[in-house]
VOBA-1610 file (N, C-alpha, C; in pm, whole numbers, padded with zeros to 5 digits, always signed):
BEGIN
Met-04819-00145+01138Met-04846-00282+01053Met-04766-00249+00932Ser-04718-00357+00842Ser-04601-00337+00763Ser-04680-00314+00640Lys-04645-00287+00548Lys-04696-00253+00370Lys-04642-00355+00300Ser-04772-00395+00201Ser-04730-00497+00124Ser-04602-00452+00032Leu-04527-00525-00083Leu-04432-00484-00184Leu-04535-00462-00315Leu-04655-00515-00277Leu-04739-00433-00404Leu-04818-00328-00371Asp-04816-00282-00224Asp-04858-00124-00197Asp-04721-00076-00243Tyr-04576-00096-00207Tyr-04515+00028-00298Tyr-04495+00035-00412Phe-04520-00097-00479Phe-04526-00102-00620Phe-04603+00020-00700Glu-04733+00033-00611Glu-04851+00068-00679Glu-04803+00252-00678Ala-04716+00282-00579Ala-04656+00440-00521Ala-04604+00440-00687Ile-04535+00379-00704Ile-04447+00432-00832Ile-04544+00471-00927Pro-04469+00590-00991Pro-04527+00672-01086Pro-04517+00573-01234Asp-04636+00578-01313Asp-04633+00523-01422Asp-04593+00629-01531Pro-04479+00558-01634Pro-04418+00647-01684Pro-04502+00644-01825Arg-04600+00541-01836Arg-04702+00556-01969Arg-04818+00627-01945Lys-04876+00683-02044Lys-04985+00756-02084Lys-05086+00701-02014Ala-05208+00774-01979Ala-05323+00698-01887Ala-05411+00652-01971Ser-05406+00689-02103Ser-05516+00644-02190Ser-05471+00532-02271Gly-05567+00427-02258Gly-05548+00303-02334Gly-05477+00248-02246Leu-05448+00305-02102Leu-05370+00182-02003Leu-05462+00020-01957Arg-05385-00055-01994Arg-05442-00189-02005Arg-05429-00268-01905His-05282-00228-01883His-05237-00322-01756His-05171-00196-01632His-05209-00201-01519His-05158-00101-01445His-05031-00173-01379Leu-04918-00066-01345Leu-04819-00072-01318Leu-04750-00185-01187Gly-04861-00173-01086Gly-04827-00212-00946Gly-04851-00378-00979Pro-04942-00416-00987Pro-04984-00562-01049Pro-04882-00597-01158Phe-04842-00544-01240Phe-04723-00617-01335Phe-04621-00648-01222Leu-04574-00536-01211Leu-04410-00488-01136Leu-04453-00692-01020Ala-04541-00720-00951Ala-04561-00792-00855Ala-04577-00952-00934Met-04642-00937-01063Met-04622-01050-01134Met-04461-01052-01204Ala-04416-00956-01223Ala-04289-00995-01284Ala-04196-00991-01197Thr-04207-01009-01065Thr-04109-01032-00964Thr-04154-01165-00920Met-04232-01247-00912Met-04277-01369-00887Met-04213-01463-01007Ala-04260-01375-01109Ala-04185-01467-01242Ala-03997-01510-01253Ile-03973-01366-01177Ile-03806-01346-01131Ile-03763-01458-01016Met-03855-01439-00888Met-03807-01554-00824Met-03889-01667-00843Ser-03870-01725-00962Ser-03939-01865-01015Ser-03806-01900-01096Gly-03721-01800-01155Gly-03645-01833-01219Gly-03642-01792-01375Tyr-03781-01727-01414Tyr-03789-01670-01533Tyr-03686-01553-01529Lys-03627-01491-01647Lys-03578-01399-01670Lys-03552-01312-01815Gly-03560-01390-01940Gly-03600-01287-02018Gly-03747-01233-02025Phe-03764-01147-02128Phe-03949-01086-02161Phe-04004-01180-02183Arg-03940-01288-02280Arg-04050-01405-02318Arg-04064-01473-02244Glu-03972-01577-02144Glu-03976-01582-02004Glu-04103-01568-01928Leu-04122-01446-01914Leu-04230-01370-01837Leu-04334-01338-01834Gly-04349-01358-02014Gly-04472-01367-02052Gly-04511-01485-02036Ser-04417-01630-02043Ser-04508-01740-02057Ser-04536-01810-01910Phe-04437-01741-01800Phe-04481-01754-01659Phe-04613-01706-01665Met-04618-01551-01722Met-04772-01461-01626Met-04877-01562-01724Glu-04836-01590-01842Glu-04958-01691-01872Glu-05015-01776-01848Ala-04890-01853-01785Ala-04922-02008-01769Ala-04972-02013-01614Asn-05031-01859-01553Asn-05047-01848-01422Asn-05169-01727-01442Glu-05221-01738-01572Glu-05286-01632-01582Glu-05426-01634-01464Glu-05501-01750-01467Glu-05618-01762-01421Glu-05607-01716-01267Tyr-05488-01721-01191Tyr-05445-01716-01060Tyr-05418-01542-01070Phe-05376-01533-01166Phe-05340-01337-01196Phe-05437-01249-01203Thr-05527-01297-01282Thr-05655-01213-01302Thr-05724-01243-01180Lys-05757-01341-01123Lys-05856-01330-00966Lys-05747-01287-00867Val-05612-01258-00865Val-05611-01209-00719Val-05577-01040-00806Phe-05557-01022-00875Phe-05531-00832-00891Phe-05647-00804-00968Gly-05770-00885-00994Gly-05867-00836-01072Gly-05819-00796-01195Leu-05743-00819-01285Leu-05720-00790-01391Leu-05838-00834-01509Lys-05851-00703-01631Lys-05986-00703-01678Lys-05915-00757-01816His-05789-00743-01836His-05771-00777-01972His-05678-00896-01991Gly-05645-00998-01890Gly-05553-01079-01868Gly-05446-01002-01857Val-05338-01115-01849Val-05207-01074-01840Val-05103-01001-01990Pro-05007-00914-01919Pro-04939-00850-02042Pro-04877-00993-02084Lys-04826-00951-02271Lys-04767-01082-02343Lys-04624-01012-02380Phe-04569-01052-02425Phe-04408-01010-02495Phe-04388-00856-02479Val-04478-00821-02611Val-04415-00709-02637Val-04480-00599-02541Gln-04595-00610-02467Gln-04601-00502-02349Gln-04532-00543-02255Ile-04513-00652-02198Ile-04396-00645-02120Ile-04231-00576-02121Arg-04189-00578-02248Arg-04078-00560-02307Arg-04125-00394-02303Thr-04194-00344-02375Thr-04215-00192-02354Thr-04238-00154-02247Ile-04295-00235-02110Ile-04326-00166-01999Ile-04227-00142-01925Phe-04122-00228-01937Phe-03985-00234-01871Phe-03890-00125-01935Ser-03901-00087-02056Ser-03837-00014-02135Ser-03832+00129-02072Arg-03966+00146-02056Arg-04019+00299-01981Arg-04020+00314-01861Leu-03962+00204-01783Leu-03968+00221-01614Leu-03827+00309-01584Asp-03882+00364-01459Asp-03746+00461-01425Asp-03674+00359-01285Phe-03578+00269-01294Phe-03492+00207-01231Phe-03501+00245-01076Asp-03476+00365-01083Asp-03428+00439-00919Asp-03584+00413-00855Glu-03677+00448-00944Glu-03822+00470-00847Glu-03847+00321-00816Val-03824+00255-00866Val-03832+00068-00864Val-03728+00071-00751Asn-03626+00087-00766Asn-03544+00045-00679Asn-03606+00142-00501Lys-03606+00238-00524Lys-03657+00351-00412Lys-03786+00229-00325Ala-03886+00185-00414Ala-03991+00128-00397Ala-03919+00015-00253Phe-03843-00047-00387Phe-03808-00190-00289Phe-03729-00186-00146Asn-03667-00071-00144Asn-03585-00045-00043Asn-03667-00006+00067Gln-03778+00093+00008Gln-03837+00118+00160Gln-03928-00001+00204Trp-04004-00092+00087Trp-04017-00257+00163Trp-03984-00306+00283Ala-03810-00322+00211Ala-03721-00391+00238Ala-03705-00373+00371Met-03673-00261+00409Met-03675-00166+00527Met-03733-00201+00687Gln-03886-00237+00631Gln-03963-00273+00725Gln-03928-00387+00809Phe-03834-00464+00815Phe-03793-00587+00793Phe-03649-00577+00892Met-03590-00487+00910Met-03480-00477+00965Met-03514-00443+01119Pro-03453-00604+01195Pro-03485-00631+01305Pro-03426-00484+01398Glu-03477-00466+01522Glu-03456-00355+01600Glu-03386-00427+01649Gly-03281-00279+01748Gly-03137-00356+01854Gly-03015-00376+01778Ser-02925-00410+01859Ser-02780-00455+01809Ser-02789-00583+01799Gly-02648-00619+01717Gly-02620-00775+01670Gly-02673-00807+01534Asn-02707-00702+01457Asn-02769-00720+01348Asn-02660-00779+01284Trp-02648-00878+01161Trp-02543-00890+01098Trp-02611-00860+00952Val-02504-00806+00904Val-02514-00721+00759Val-02399-00772+00690Ser-02469-00802+00547Ser-02324-00820+00432Ser-02339-00740+00349Gly-02263-00648+00272Gly-02262-00621+00168Gly-02195-00654+00057Asp-02217-00631-00078Asp-02141-00669-00185Asp-02174-00576-00302Gly-02127-00624-00408Gly-02166-00557-00535Gly-02155-00667-00650Lys-02235-00686-00741Lys-02227-00733-00890Lys-02197-00664-00969Gly-02104-00669-01082Gly-02082-00614-01207Gly-02220-00712-01308Leu-02272-00623-01401Leu-02362-00642-01505Leu-02263-00684-01615Ser-02227-00789-01649Ser-02178-00822-01762Ser-02206-00764-01911Ser-02340-00822-01936Ser-02436-00714-02033Ser-02402-00571-02046Thr-02346-00490-01944Thr-02366-00352-01936Thr-02192-00330-01971Val-02152-00402-02010Val-01957-00377-02002Val-01959-00263-02138Thr-01858-00151-02124Thr-01845-00020-02256Thr-01682-00066-02258Asp-01619-00076-02339Asp-01469-00040-02361Asp-01419-00134-02303Met-01442-00258-02286Met-01365-00357-02228Met-01260-00379-02195His-01160-00353-02267His-01030-00367-02263His-00918-00175-02274Gly-01020-00129-02265Gly-00971+00012-02297Gly-00954+00086-02178Pro-00914+00240-02162Pro-00881+00267-02061Pro-01035+00367-02033Thr-01122+00344-02063Thr-01275+00396-02045Thr-01336+00286-02008Gln-01290+00197-01967Gln-01393+00077-01924Gln-01493+00091-01843Asp-01672+00103-01871Asp-01728+00135-01766Asp-01812+00003-01757Phe-01903-00021-01653Phe-02010-00140-01657Phe-02111-00093-01501Val-02251-00130-01543Val-02348-00120-01423Val-02294-00230-01301Leu-02323-00190-01192Leu-02295-00261-01063Leu-02393-00227-00996Ile-02433-00327-00940Ile-02530-00359-00831Ile-02480-00365-00686Val-02502-00308-00624Val-02439-00316-00474Val-02579-00336-00380Ser-02556-00431-00276Ser-02675-00457-00228Ser-02604-00488-00037Leu-02724-00483+00036Leu-02670-00486+00195Leu-02780-00613+00195Phe-02713-00712+00275Phe-02814-00844+00322Phe-02822-00881+00464Cys-02941-00879+00528Cys-02952-00901+00698Cys-02967-01050+00692His-02874-01079+00783His-02875-01246+00771His-02992-01345+00892Arg-03025-01189+00967Arg-03109-01254+01069Arg-03263-01278+00985Thr-03274-01152+00904Thr-03420-01162+00793Thr-03383-01225+00694Gly-03282-01283+00624Gly-03247-01341+00527Gly-03320-01246+00430Ile-03318-01124+00391Ile-03351-01014+00351Ile-03249-00898+00257Val-03280-00902+00160Val-03175-00787+00125Val-03244-00626+00155Leu-03204-00550+00230Leu-03263-00427+00301Leu-03218-00311+00189Lys-03147-00298+00131Lys-03109-00202+00081Lys-03001-00251-00078Thr-03044-00197-00195Thr-02979-00190-00317Thr-02970-00078-00383Gln-02825-00058-00473Gln-02826+00092-00556Gln-02782+00043-00646Arg-02805+00045-00760Arg-02738+00131-00904Arg-02609+00222-00922Arg-02495+00187-00964Arg-02379+00260-00995Arg-02296+00207-01130His-02252+00309-01183His-02184+00297-01285His-02031+00322-01263Asn-01975+00176-01259Asn-01809+00152-01203Asn-01708+00279-01240Gly-01713+00333-01353Gly-01655+00478-01395Gly-01699+00559-01338Lys-01786+00548-01237Lys-01827+00673-01134Lys-01780+00667-00999Gly-01704+00582-00991Gly-01691+00568-00807Gly-01653+00407-00773Gly-01765+00317-00847Gly-01744+00192-00785Gly-01826+00134-00663Glu-01770-00003-00668Glu-01853-00031-00515Glu-01820-00006-00369Ile-01705+00038-00337Ile-01678+00121-00238Ile-01738+00265-00185Pro-01768+00346-00287Pro-01871+00456-00205Pro-02009+00420-00211Ala-02041+00315-00311Ala-02174+00284-00338Ala-02227+00228-00184Leu-02149+00147-00168Leu-02187+00070-00010Leu-02150+00182+00063Asn-02084+00253+00109Asn-02056+00342+00212Asn-02185+00407+00195Glu-02264+00466+00134Glu-02393+00543+00076Glu-02459+00475+00183Leu-02496+00337+00104Leu-02576+00282+00180Leu-02569+00275+00318Leu-02452+00184+00378Leu-02402+00204+00545Leu-02442+00301+00584Ala-02450+00412+00521Ala-02476+00543+00579Ala-02662+00572+00642Gln-02700+00485+00550Gln-02818+00505+00551Gln-02896+00389+00665Leu-02840+00332+00734Leu-02862+00236+00833Leu-02801+00291+00959Gln-02876+00264+01068Gln-02843+00244+01211Gln-02743+00181+01212Thr-02588+00182+01240Thr-02482+00082+01209Thr-02468+00013+01328Lys-02486+00144+01478Lys-02421+00118+01615Lys-02516-00039+01642Gly-02410-00084+01675Gly-02382-00258+01753Gly-02427-00343+01621Met-02423-00330+01505Met-02423-00411+01420Met-02287-00488+01367Ile-02281-00589+01328Ile-02216-00651+01258Ile-02212-00657+01110Ile-02085-00581+01082Ile-02071-00543+00862Ile-02004-00662+00851Thr-02028-00750+00755Thr-01927-00775+00658Thr-01925-00760+00546Leu-01811-00719+00452Leu-01762-00692+00370Leu-01631-00749+00284Asp-01673-00745+00127Asp-01519-00828+00068Asp-01420-00783+00096Ala-01274-00822+00088Ala-01126-00799+00088Ala-01118-00655+00048Leu-01210-00605-00075Leu-01185-00460-00152Leu-01217-00393-00080His-01302-00380+00023His-01323-00333+00124His-01172-00228+00241Cys-01081-00376+00232Cys-01003-00344+00361Cys-00891-00246+00253Lys-00842-00150+00333Lys-00759-00063+00274Lys-00650+00007+00402Lys-00539+00046+00340Lys-00405+00114+00430Lys-00502+00188+00485Asn-00439+00298+00591Asn-00458+00448+00587Asn-00375+00564+00489Gly-00477+00646+00433Gly-00425+00691+00323Gly-00447+00678+00207Ser-00512+00543+00205Ser-00527+00501+00043Ser-00656+00555+00015Pro-00667+00587-00123Pro-00780+00653-00185Pro-00918+00578-00204Asp-01020+00659-00165Asp-01160+00579-00140Asp-01206+00546-00273His-01178+00495-00379His-01266+00407-00518His-01273+00277-00518
//
């Protein structure tokens, strides 16, 4: 039996002090995920979404103190360990990888423009999110965050692919991943 995304979120270590904790991390991440999937992106927007659905969230998650507000949302996100959240997501998503051959998986990377440093200089860097998407299920199976200055998209996608059983799998990648023999892996 598969576990819910909430089950995986609840297993993430909470970086906040236990004393005075008003909003548990699992339900908070579930509410934030629903908000983001509904098109809300900023902390204030997440707060507006949660507030508009407060009655529902209170009932479903058994919230004793209502939904978090803007400042609490910002504080929780600022303390989150991205790698722990990403690990929980990847474990949840891999439950839906179909068995057998013939799976069609696409890999891609996207740079986050707000993370660019030294835009026109020799030490340009930015955060890159790479992902593997399964066409049969319509689910992103794995994601990884990488700094472009530390290898970029090609080695990051190679690492993700190495974690899958790729025998009999159809894999599609951008032209960036086509290289001549002897080309460096960067």
